[in-house]
C-alpha positions in Angstrom: 8.3 14.6 -17.9 10.2 11.4 -17.0 8.4 8.6 -15.1 10.8 8.9 -12.2 10.0 12.5 -11.8 6.3 11.9 -12.0 6.5 9.2 -9.3 8.0 11.8 -6.9 9.8 9.2 -4.8 6.8 7.1 -4.1 7.6 3.5 -3.4 6.4 0.7 -5.7 5.3 -2.5 -3.9 5.2 -5.7 -5.9 2.7 -8.3 -4.7 1.7 -11.7 -6.0 2.1 -15.4 -5.5 5.4 -17.0 -4.7 7.3 -17.6 -7.9 5.7 -14.7 -9.7 9.0 -12.9 -10.2 8.7 -10.1 -7.8 12.3 -10.1 -6.8 13.8 -10.4 -10.3 11.4 -7.9 -11.8 11.8 -5.6 -8.9 15.6 -5.5 -9.4 15.2 -4.6 -13.0 12.6 -1.9 -12.3 14.6 -0.4 -9.5 17.7 -0.1 -11.7 15.7 1.5 -14.5 14.1 4.0 -12.1 17.3 4.7 -10.2 15.5 3.5 -7.0 16.7 1.3 -4.2 15.5 -2.3 -4.1 14.3 -4.2 -1.0 13.1 -7.8 -0.8 11.1 -8.2 2.5 11.8 -11.9 2.7 15.5 -11.3 2.2 15.5 -8.7 5.0 13.9 -11.2 7.3 16.3 -14.0 6.5 19.3 -11.7 6.9 18.2 -10.3 10.2 17.1 -13.7 11.7 20.0 -15.6 10.1 17.5 -18.3 9.2 15.7 -19.3 6.1 12.0 -18.7 5.9 11.4 -22.4 6.0 13.3 -22.6 9.3 11.4 -19.7 10.8 8.1 -21.4 9.8 9.3 -24.7 11.3 10.6 -23.3 14.6 8.3 -20.3 15.2 5.3 -20.9 13.0 3.6 -18.8 10.3 2.0 -16.3 12.7 5.4 -15.3 14.0 6.8 -15.0 10.4 3.8 -12.7 9.5 4.7 -10.5 12.5 8.3 -10.2 11.3 7.0 -9.5 7.8 4.7 -6.7 9.2 7.6 -5.2 11.1 9.9 -5.1 8.0 7.1 -3.6 5.9 6.5 -0.9 8.5 10.1 0.0 8.5 10.6 -0.1 4.7 7.5 2.0 4.1 9.0 4.9 6.1 11.6 5.3 3.3 11.0 6.5 -0.3 12.5 5.9 -3.8 12.2 2.1 -3.3 10.9 -0.9 -5.3 9.9 -3.4 -2.7 9.4 -7.1 -3.5 7.0 -8.4 -0.8 6.3 -11.9 0.4 3.3 -13.6 -1.2 1.2 -13.5 1.9 1.9 -9.8 2.9 -1.6 -8.9 1.5 -3.3 -11.0 4.2 -3.0 -8.3 6.9 -5.1 -5.2 6.8 -2.4 -3.4 8.7 0.0 -4.3 5.9 -2.3 -2.7 3.4 -2.2 0.6 5.4 1.6 0.6 4.7 1.3 -0.6 1.1 -1.2 2.2 0.3 1.6 4.8 0.9 3.0 3.7 -2.4 1.9 2.1 -5.7 0.9 -1.6 -5.4 1.5 -3.7 -8.5 0.1 -7.3 -8.7 2.3 -9.6 -10.8 -0.4 -12.1 -11.7 1.0 -15.3 -12.9 -1.3 -18.2 -14.0 -1.2 -21.3 -11.7 0.1 -23.5 -14.6 3.1 -21.2 -15.0 3.7 -21.1 -11.2 3.7 -24.9 -11.1 6.4 -25.0 -13.7 8.5 -22.4 -11.9 8.0 -24.0 -8.4 8.1 -27.7 -9.2 11.7 -28.2 -8.0 11.5 -25.7 -5.1 11.6 -27.6 -1.8 12.2 -24.5 0.3 8.8 -22.9 0.4 7.0 -23.9 3.6 3.5 -23.3 2.3 4.1 -25.8 -0.5 5.0 -28.8 1.6 1.5 -30.0 2.4 -0.3 -31.3 -0.7 0.2 -31.6 -4.5 1.7 -28.4 -5.8 -1.1 -27.4 -8.2 -3.8 -28.1 -5.6 -2.0 -26.1 -3.0 -1.3 -23.1 -5.3 -5.0 -23.1 -6.4 -6.0 -23.0 -2.7 -3.6 -20.2 -1.8 -4.7 -18.2 -4.9 -8.4 -18.7 -3.9 -7.6 -17.3 -0.5 -5.7 -14.3 -1.8 -7.2 -13.4 -5.2 -9.5 -10.7 -3.9 -6.7 -9.2 -1.8 -4.2 -9.1 -4.8 -7.0 -7.6 -6.9 -6.9 -4.5 -4.6 -3.6 -3.5 -6.2 -3.4 -0.3 -8.1 -2.2 -2.2 -11.2 -2.4 -5.8 -12.3 0.0 -7.2 -14.8 -0.9 -10.7 -16.1 2.4 -12.5 -16.8 2.8 -15.2 -19.4 5.2 -18.1 -19.6 7.5 -16.4 -22.0 7.6 -13.0 -20.2 11.0 -12.2 -18.9 11.6 -9.8 -16.0 12.7 -7.2 -18.6 9.5 -7.6 -20.6 7.4 -7.3 -17.4 9.3 -4.2 -16.4 8.7 -2.7 -19.9 5.0 -3.3 -19.6 4.9 -1.9 -16.1 6.9 1.2 -17.3 4.2 1.7 -19.9 1.3 1.1 -17.5 2.4 3.2 -14.5 1.6 6.6 -16.1 -2.0 5.6 -16.4 -2.5 5.6 -12.6 -0.5 8.7 -11.9 -2.1 12.1 -11.5 -2.1 14.0 -14.8 0.5 16.7 -15.2 -0.9 20.1 -15.1 -0.3 21.8 -18.4 -0.5 25.3 -16.9 1.0 26.2 -13.6 -1.6 29.0 -13.1 -5.3 28.1 -13.2 -7.4 30.3 -15.5 -10.2 32.4 -14.2 -13.6 31.2 -15.2 -15.3 33.3 -17.9 
């Protein structure tokens, strides 16, 4: 049976640090599955007509987290979606109640790789305060146990492309799905 059929329309939520490739990997996975794709951060910026950095600057992080929660609540009511979430979506227990309606996949990228990917990124509001590596280590320390609650963890190396990550995820997903019954009618005990 094909993976798409085994998923039964269940959403796949990609979680992980900023710069972990949730959006690019999510688009590849959605196309392969024939699912829709949603990026929660993109929905927020589109609806608000502001960048995340502007929302943080004008309204604060707490307000952004409320918007993020509203978007996730709405998105989770649909099915057949791959959802790239914001890096901090795991911070709210209410968000986990929405995430648990699907399959949660942690794209775990080492800090050294994140530093390379994010070195020139001046748009991320949480990275403006201190040296990049120090700040990423602090954020990861705060979130590691939450990310680790995911159904699947994929450790991503420096040379892993979104297609390679998608291939690995494609191979790993069946391991967490319920087994397919080989016989539609249960046998009577002897």
